C-alpha positions as CSV (number, residue, x, y, z in Angstrom):
1,M,-186.6,-75.8,-167.3
2,Q,-185.6,-72.9,-169.5
3,D,-181.9,-73.7,-168.9
4,T,-182.5,-77.2,-170.1
5,F,-184.2,-75.8,-173.2
6,F,-181.2,-73.7,-174.0
7,Q,-178.8,-76.6,-173.4
8,K,-180.8,-78.8,-175.8
9,A,-180.8,-76.0,-178.4
10,D,-177.0,-75.5,-178.0
11,S,-176.5,-79.2,-178.4
12,D,-178.6,-79.3,-181.4
13,L,-176.7,-76.4,-183.0
14,D,-173.4,-78.2,-182.3
15,Y,-174.8,-81.3,-184.0
16,I,-176.0,-79.3,-187.1
17,Q,-172.6,-77.7,-187.4
18,Y,-170.8,-81.1,-187.2
19,R,-173.2,-82.5,-189.8
20,L,-172.7,-79.5,-192.2
21,E,-168.9,-79.7,-191.9
22,Y,-169.0,-83.4,-192.5
23,E,-171.3,-83.0,-195.5
24,I,-169.0,-80.3,-197.0
25,K,-165.9,-82.5,-196.5
26,T,-167.5,-85.5,-197.8
27,N,-169.2,-84.0,-200.8
28,H,-166.8,-81.2,-201.7
29,P,-163.4,-82.3,-200.4
30,D,-161.5,-80.0,-202.8
31,S,-163.1,-76.9,-201.2
32,A,-163.6,-78.0,-197.6
33,G,-160.6,-76.0,-196.3
34,E,-161.5,-72.9,-198.3
35,L,-164.4,-71.5,-196.1
36,T,-164.3,-67.8,-196.1
37,P,-164.2,-65.9,-192.8
38,L,-167.2,-64.1,-191.5
39,T,-167.9,-60.6,-192.9
40,E,-168.1,-57.7,-190.5
41,E,-171.9,-57.8,-191.1
42,E,-172.1,-61.4,-190.1
43,K,-169.9,-60.9,-187.1
44,T,-172.2,-58.1,-185.9
45,A,-175.3,-60.3,-186.4
46,A,-173.7,-63.1,-184.4
47,E,-172.7,-60.8,-181.6
48,Q,-176.3,-59.3,-181.5
49,L,-177.7,-62.9,-181.3
50,K,-175.2,-63.7,-178.5
51,S,-176.3,-60.7,-176.5
52,H,-179.9,-62.0,-176.5
53,M,-178.7,-65.4,-175.3
54,P,-176.1,-64.8,-172.5
55,D,-175.5,-68.5,-171.9
56,L,-173.9,-69.0,-175.3
């Protein structure tokens, strides 16, 4: 059951990412391709989160 929970959460996050990208492209087409790369701090935070969720 826990595996199903994480699969659903992962699917939900994928959908949220898709919707955010769509909204940015739709509402701000002039800046859609100008997203800034992650900072070192953001990369570290993402890696820490991934270490707590090995299935990601």
